[in-house]
DRENTORRO-954319 format. One record per residue (C-alpha): residue number from 1; residue in three letters; x, y, z. Coordinates in Angstrom, 2 decimals, always signed. Example, Ala and Ser with C-alpha at 12.3 -4.5 7.8 and 13.67 -1.06 7.14 Angstrom:
% residues 2
<num:1 residuo:ALA X:+12.30 Y:-4.50 Z:+7.80>
<num:2 residuo:SER X:+13.67 Y:-1.06 Z:+7.14>
% end
This chain:
% residues 208
<num:1 residuo:LYS X:+49.43 Y:-16.80 Z:+33.94>
<num:2 residuo:THR X:+48.51 Y:-19.94 Z:+32.00>
<num:3 residuo:LEU X:+47.58 Y:-17.90 Z:+28.93>
<num:4 residuo:SER X:+50.84 Y:-15.96 Z:+29.13>
<num:5 residuo:LEU X:+52.85 Y:-19.18 Z:+29.16>
<num:6 residuo:LEU X:+50.90 Y:-20.87 Z:+26.39>
<num:7 residuo:CYS X:+50.80 Y:-17.87 Z:+24.06>
<num:8 residuo:ALA X:+54.50 Y:-17.15 Z:+24.55>
<num:9 residuo:ILE X:+55.49 Y:-20.74 Z:+23.82>
<num:10 residuo:PHE X:+53.28 Y:-21.30 Z:+20.79>
<num:11 residuo:SER X:+54.08 Y:-17.86 Z:+19.35>
<num:12 residuo:TYR X:+57.77 Y:-18.76 Z:+19.62>
<num:13 residuo:LYS X:+57.19 Y:-22.12 Z:+17.94>
<num:14 residuo:GLU X:+55.17 Y:-20.44 Z:+15.18>
<num:15 residuo:LYS X:+57.74 Y:-17.69 Z:+14.58>
<num:16 residuo:THR X:+60.79 Y:-19.99 Z:+14.59>
<num:17 residuo:GLY X:+59.17 Y:-23.01 Z:+12.95>
<num:18 residuo:SER X:+60.35 Y:-25.09 Z:+15.88>
<num:19 residuo:LEU X:+59.18 Y:-28.70 Z:+15.93>
<num:20 residuo:ALA X:+59.78 Y:-29.05 Z:+19.65>
<num:21 residuo:ARG X:+56.79 Y:-30.50 Z:+21.45>
<num:22 residuo:VAL X:+55.59 Y:-28.91 Z:+24.68>
<num:23 residuo:ILE X:+55.21 Y:-30.97 Z:+27.84>
<num:24 residuo:TYR X:+53.03 Y:-29.04 Z:+30.25>
<num:25 residuo:ALA X:+53.12 Y:-30.44 Z:+33.78>
<num:26 residuo:SER X:+50.99 Y:-29.52 Z:+36.76>
<num:27 residuo:ARG X:+50.04 Y:-31.09 Z:+40.06>
<num:28 residuo:THR X:+46.62 Y:-32.52 Z:+39.20>
<num:29 residuo:HIS X:+44.54 Y:-33.52 Z:+36.19>
<num:30 residuo:SER X:+41.92 Y:-30.89 Z:+37.08>
<num:31 residuo:GLN X:+44.59 Y:-28.18 Z:+36.80>
<num:32 residuo:LEU X:+45.60 Y:-29.61 Z:+33.43>
<num:33 residuo:SER X:+41.99 Y:-29.52 Z:+32.25>
<num:34 residuo:ASN X:+42.04 Y:-25.80 Z:+33.02>
<num:35 residuo:VAL X:+45.04 Y:-25.48 Z:+30.68>
<num:36 residuo:ILE X:+42.87 Y:-26.71 Z:+27.79>
<num:37 residuo:LYS X:+40.07 Y:-24.39 Z:+28.85>
<num:38 residuo:GLU X:+42.45 Y:-21.43 Z:+28.67>
<num:39 residuo:LEU X:+44.05 Y:-22.62 Z:+25.44>
<num:40 residuo:LYS X:+40.64 Y:-22.67 Z:+23.73>
<num:41 residuo:LYS X:+40.45 Y:-18.91 Z:+24.33>
<num:42 residuo:THR X:+43.43 Y:-18.40 Z:+22.02>
<num:43 residuo:ARG X:+43.91 Y:-18.83 Z:+18.29>
<num:44 residuo:PHE X:+46.32 Y:-21.72 Z:+18.85>
<num:45 residuo:ARG X:+45.07 Y:-25.25 Z:+18.18>
<num:46 residuo:PRO X:+47.98 Y:-27.61 Z:+18.81>
<num:47 residuo:SER X:+47.48 Y:-31.36 Z:+18.72>
<num:48 residuo:VAL X:+47.10 Y:-32.56 Z:+22.30>
<num:49 residuo:THR X:+47.46 Y:-35.78 Z:+24.23>
<num:50 residuo:HIS X:+47.41 Y:-36.70 Z:+27.91>
<num:51 residuo:ILE X:+49.68 Y:-38.79 Z:+30.08>
<num:52 residuo:ALA X:+47.62 Y:-40.48 Z:+32.77>
<num:53 residuo:SER X:+47.28 Y:-43.79 Z:+34.56>
<num:54 residuo:ARG X:+45.00 Y:-46.68 Z:+33.66>
<num:55 residuo:ARG X:+42.81 Y:-45.61 Z:+36.59>
<num:56 residuo:GLN X:+41.97 Y:-42.44 Z:+34.64>
<num:57 residuo:LEU X:+42.12 Y:-43.77 Z:+31.09>
<num:58 residuo:CYS X:+41.10 Y:-47.44 Z:+31.08>
<num:59 residuo:LEU X:+37.63 Y:-48.26 Z:+29.74>
<num:60 residuo:GLU X:+37.72 Y:-51.96 Z:+30.64>
<num:61 residuo:PRO X:+35.67 Y:-52.47 Z:+33.87>
<num:62 residuo:ARG X:+37.63 Y:-55.60 Z:+34.82>
<num:63 residuo:VAL X:+40.82 Y:-53.52 Z:+34.95>
<num:64 residuo:LYS X:+39.88 Y:-49.94 Z:+35.81>
<num:65 residuo:ASP X:+39.18 Y:-50.26 Z:+39.54>
<num:66 residuo:LYS X:+41.98 Y:-52.66 Z:+40.43>
<num:67 residuo:PRO X:+45.25 Y:-51.63 Z:+42.21>
<num:68 residuo:PRO X:+47.96 Y:-50.32 Z:+39.81>
<num:69 residuo:GLY X:+50.11 Y:-53.48 Z:+39.81>
<num:70 residuo:VAL X:+47.07 Y:-55.68 Z:+39.19>
<num:71 residuo:GLN X:+45.83 Y:-53.32 Z:+36.47>
<num:72 residuo:ALA X:+49.02 Y:-53.72 Z:+34.43>
<num:73 residuo:ARG X:+48.93 Y:-57.53 Z:+34.68>
<num:74 residuo:LEU X:+45.22 Y:-57.81 Z:+33.84>
<num:75 residuo:CYS X:+45.58 Y:-55.37 Z:+30.97>
<num:76 residuo:TYR X:+48.42 Y:-57.42 Z:+29.50>
<num:77 residuo:GLU X:+46.54 Y:-60.71 Z:+29.92>
<num:78 residuo:LEU X:+43.28 Y:-59.44 Z:+28.43>
<num:79 residuo:ARG X:+45.07 Y:-57.91 Z:+25.45>
<num:80 residuo:LYS X:+47.08 Y:-61.08 Z:+24.90>
<num:81 residuo:MET X:+43.89 Y:-63.19 Z:+24.92>
<num:82 residuo:LYS X:+42.13 Y:-60.53 Z:+22.76>
<num:83 residuo:ARG X:+39.40 Y:-60.18 Z:+25.36>
<num:84 residuo:CYS X:+39.49 Y:-56.40 Z:+25.76>
<num:85 residuo:LEU X:+37.00 Y:-54.71 Z:+23.45>
<num:86 residuo:PHE X:+39.10 Y:-51.55 Z:+23.24>
<num:87 residuo:SER X:+42.57 Y:-52.97 Z:+22.52>
<num:88 residuo:HIS X:+42.27 Y:-54.01 Z:+18.87>
<num:89 residuo:GLU X:+45.72 Y:-53.02 Z:+17.60>
<num:90 residuo:ASP X:+44.75 Y:-52.10 Z:+14.02>
<num:91 residuo:ARG X:+41.87 Y:-49.96 Z:+15.25>
<num:92 residuo:ILE X:+44.12 Y:-48.21 Z:+17.79>
<num:93 residuo:THR X:+46.77 Y:-47.53 Z:+15.15>
<num:94 residuo:SER X:+44.30 Y:-46.14 Z:+12.62>
<num:95 residuo:ASN X:+42.29 Y:-44.07 Z:+15.10>
<num:96 residuo:SER X:+45.06 Y:-42.63 Z:+17.30>
<num:97 residuo:PRO X:+45.70 Y:-39.72 Z:+14.87>
<num:98 residuo:LYS X:+42.01 Y:-38.74 Z:+15.10>
<num:99 residuo:LEU X:+42.49 Y:-38.03 Z:+18.80>
<num:100 residuo:LEU X:+45.19 Y:-35.47 Z:+17.93>
<num:101 residuo:THR X:+43.03 Y:-33.20 Z:+15.80>
<num:102 residuo:GLU X:+41.50 Y:-30.96 Z:+18.50>
<num:103 residuo:CYS X:+42.26 Y:-29.44 Z:+21.90>
<num:104 residuo:ARG X:+40.53 Y:-31.86 Z:+24.27>
<num:105 residuo:ASP X:+40.76 Y:-32.05 Z:+28.04>
<num:106 residuo:LEU X:+41.11 Y:-35.46 Z:+29.68>
<num:107 residuo:LYS X:+37.36 Y:-36.11 Z:+29.92>
<num:108 residuo:GLU X:+36.80 Y:-35.13 Z:+26.27>
<num:109 residuo:PHE X:+39.77 Y:-37.25 Z:+25.21>
<num:110 residuo:ILE X:+38.33 Y:-40.32 Z:+26.95>
<num:111 residuo:GLU X:+34.84 Y:-39.75 Z:+25.56>
<num:112 residuo:GLU X:+36.16 Y:-39.44 Z:+22.01>
<num:113 residuo:ALA X:+38.24 Y:-42.62 Z:+22.39>
<num:114 residuo:LYS X:+35.14 Y:-44.40 Z:+23.66>
<num:115 residuo:LYS X:+33.19 Y:-43.29 Z:+20.58>
<num:116 residuo:LEU X:+35.98 Y:-44.67 Z:+18.39>
<num:117 residuo:ASN X:+35.97 Y:-47.90 Z:+20.44>
<num:118 residuo:VAL X:+39.69 Y:-47.66 Z:+21.19>
<num:119 residuo:CYS X:+41.74 Y:-47.71 Z:+24.39>
<num:120 residuo:PRO X:+42.54 Y:-44.15 Z:+25.58>
<num:121 residuo:TYR X:+45.58 Y:-45.43 Z:+27.50>
<num:122 residuo:MET X:+47.17 Y:-47.10 Z:+24.47>
<num:123 residuo:CYS X:+46.31 Y:-44.17 Z:+22.18>
<num:124 residuo:ALA X:+47.85 Y:-41.72 Z:+24.62>
<num:125 residuo:GLN X:+51.06 Y:-43.78 Z:+24.68>
<num:126 residuo:ILE X:+51.24 Y:-43.72 Z:+20.88>
<num:127 residuo:ASN X:+50.39 Y:-40.03 Z:+20.62>
<num:128 residuo:SER X:+52.93 Y:-39.00 Z:+23.27>
<num:129 residuo:THR X:+55.63 Y:-38.99 Z:+20.59>
<num:130 residuo:LYS X:+53.48 Y:-37.11 Z:+18.04>
<num:131 residuo:ALA X:+51.46 Y:-34.44 Z:+19.86>
<num:132 residuo:ASP X:+52.40 Y:-30.76 Z:+19.87>
<num:133 residuo:LEU X:+51.24 Y:-30.46 Z:+23.49>
<num:134 residuo:ILE X:+51.42 Y:-33.19 Z:+26.14>
<num:135 residuo:LEU X:+49.64 Y:-32.65 Z:+29.45>
<num:136 residuo:SER X:+51.07 Y:-34.57 Z:+32.39>
<num:137 residuo:PRO X:+50.97 Y:-34.56 Z:+36.19>
<num:138 residuo:TYR X:+54.33 Y:-33.98 Z:+37.88>
<num:139 residuo:ASN X:+54.80 Y:-37.59 Z:+38.95>
<num:140 residuo:TYR X:+55.09 Y:-38.88 Z:+35.38>
<num:141 residuo:LEU X:+58.17 Y:-36.72 Z:+34.90>
<num:142 residuo:VAL X:+59.73 Y:-37.02 Z:+38.36>
<num:143 residuo:ASP X:+58.95 Y:-40.49 Z:+39.73>
<num:144 residuo:PRO X:+61.56 Y:-42.86 Z:+38.17>
<num:145 residuo:GLY X:+59.23 Y:-45.86 Z:+38.46>
<num:146 residuo:VAL X:+56.62 Y:-44.07 Z:+36.35>
<num:147 residuo:ARG X:+58.88 Y:-42.10 Z:+34.02>
<num:148 residuo:ASN X:+60.70 Y:-45.24 Z:+32.86>
<num:149 residuo:ARG X:+57.45 Y:-46.52 Z:+31.36>
<num:150 residuo:ILE X:+57.06 Y:-43.43 Z:+29.14>
<num:151 residuo:PRO X:+58.66 Y:-43.47 Z:+25.65>
<num:152 residuo:LEU X:+62.03 Y:-41.69 Z:+25.77>
<num:153 residuo:GLU X:+61.21 Y:-39.98 Z:+22.46>
<num:154 residuo:MET X:+58.63 Y:-37.88 Z:+24.28>
<num:155 residuo:PHE X:+61.35 Y:-35.98 Z:+26.12>
<num:156 residuo:LEU X:+63.89 Y:-35.49 Z:+23.31>
<num:157 residuo:GLY X:+63.99 Y:-31.87 Z:+22.17>
<num:158 residuo:SER X:+60.89 Y:-30.99 Z:+24.18>
<num:159 residuo:ILE X:+60.00 Y:-27.76 Z:+25.98>
<num:160 residuo:ILE X:+58.98 Y:-28.68 Z:+29.52>
<num:161 residuo:VAL X:+56.80 Y:-26.31 Z:+31.55>
<num:162 residuo:PHE X:+56.19 Y:-26.85 Z:+35.27>
<num:163 residuo:ASP X:+53.06 Y:-24.97 Z:+36.22>
<num:164 residuo:GLU X:+52.46 Y:-24.13 Z:+39.90>
<num:165 residuo:ALA X:+56.21 Y:-24.62 Z:+40.30>
<num:166 residuo:HIS X:+56.16 Y:-23.60 Z:+43.98>
<num:167 residuo:ASN X:+54.66 Y:-27.07 Z:+44.59>
<num:168 residuo:PHE X:+57.36 Y:-28.82 Z:+42.60>
<num:169 residuo:PRO X:+60.10 Y:-29.22 Z:+45.28>
<num:170 residuo:ASP X:+57.66 Y:-30.84 Z:+47.69>
<num:171 residuo:GLN X:+56.43 Y:-33.15 Z:+44.95>
<num:172 residuo:CYS X:+60.02 Y:-34.16 Z:+44.11>
<num:173 residuo:SER X:+60.69 Y:-34.86 Z:+47.78>
<num:174 residuo:GLU X:+57.57 Y:-37.00 Z:+47.99>
<num:175 residuo:PHE X:+58.25 Y:-39.02 Z:+44.84>
<num:176 residuo:LEU X:+61.95 Y:-39.59 Z:+45.56>
<num:177 residuo:SER X:+61.61 Y:-40.43 Z:+49.26>
<num:178 residuo:SER X:+60.68 Y:-43.60 Z:+51.11>
<num:179 residuo:ASP X:+59.03 Y:-44.22 Z:+54.46>
<num:180 residuo:VAL X:+60.96 Y:-46.68 Z:+56.61>
<num:181 residuo:PRO X:+59.36 Y:-47.89 Z:+59.87>
<num:182 residuo:PHE X:+61.51 Y:-47.28 Z:+62.96>
<num:183 residuo:SER X:+61.23 Y:-50.99 Z:+63.76>
<num:184 residuo:HIS X:+63.38 Y:-51.70 Z:+60.69>
<num:185 residuo:PHE X:+66.19 Y:-49.60 Z:+62.15>
<num:186 residuo:GLU X:+65.86 Y:-51.47 Z:+65.44>
<num:187 residuo:LEU X:+66.20 Y:-54.80 Z:+63.64>
<num:188 residuo:ALA X:+69.20 Y:-53.52 Z:+61.68>
<num:189 residuo:ALA X:+70.89 Y:-52.30 Z:+64.88>
<num:190 residuo:LYS X:+70.24 Y:-55.65 Z:+66.54>
<num:191 residuo:ALA X:+71.77 Y:-57.50 Z:+63.58>
<num:192 residuo:LEU X:+74.83 Y:-55.22 Z:+63.58>
<num:193 residuo:ARG X:+75.36 Y:-55.76 Z:+67.31>
<num:194 residuo:LYS X:+75.23 Y:-59.51 Z:+66.73>
<num:195 residuo:VAL X:+77.77 Y:-59.27 Z:+63.88>
<num:196 residuo:GLN X:+80.03 Y:-57.05 Z:+66.00>
<num:197 residuo:SER X:+79.88 Y:-59.56 Z:+68.86>
<num:198 residuo:MET X:+80.78 Y:-62.44 Z:+66.55>
<num:199 residuo:GLN X:+83.77 Y:-60.54 Z:+65.16>
<num:200 residuo:PHE X:+84.96 Y:-59.77 Z:+68.69>
<num:201 residuo:ASP X:+84.71 Y:-63.42 Z:+69.69>
<num:202 residuo:LEU X:+86.56 Y:-64.48 Z:+66.58>
<num:203 residuo:GLY X:+89.31 Y:-61.98 Z:+67.38>
<num:204 residuo:ILE X:+89.77 Y:-63.36 Z:+70.89>
<num:205 residuo:HIS X:+89.90 Y:-66.96 Z:+69.67>
<num:206 residuo:GLY X:+92.34 Y:-65.95 Z:+66.99>
<num:207 residuo:LYS X:+94.76 Y:-64.58 Z:+69.63>
<num:208 residuo:LYS X:+94.56 Y:-67.81 Z:+71.60>
% end
């Protein structure tokens, strides 16, 4: 199935000369790694990048294992103070294209970035507007809070493939829903009853 999708898409791009990038989305990073494994069986060698969180991509030990909100703040602070060994801007800019030259899965991508002494997360952000093939979990395309942090250029004119699409509706429901404790509804009802009572009292006094 994966080979059928990939070969059909890249044959079409080759035949038509289309410059459209391909965004290939699946449920997990392990499933996306299998996409690269299958792609290596073909003659196609598109440039590839990955969309993933700092938890997967960050090489800085002071950031990697922190909660997501803390990660973003620490990352910003360390880069601003030039205390992250992997965030040298000139080195990232010059080496990012080198990470586009081969079909690498996420682990290989991170290892190559580490050899080049550059931040995989920052390189992936830069390469997301240049790669022929972008591998991404569903949530980066569906969850508004995550999608808004991805460059808009990545989506313009792109071919988007949702693998394992039978899982997609449930994923959408999960990402676009919120859990509200029943106690919150009880508090809201109590507040509304209080407001209703005040309005009733005001109405009576108004008639007098």
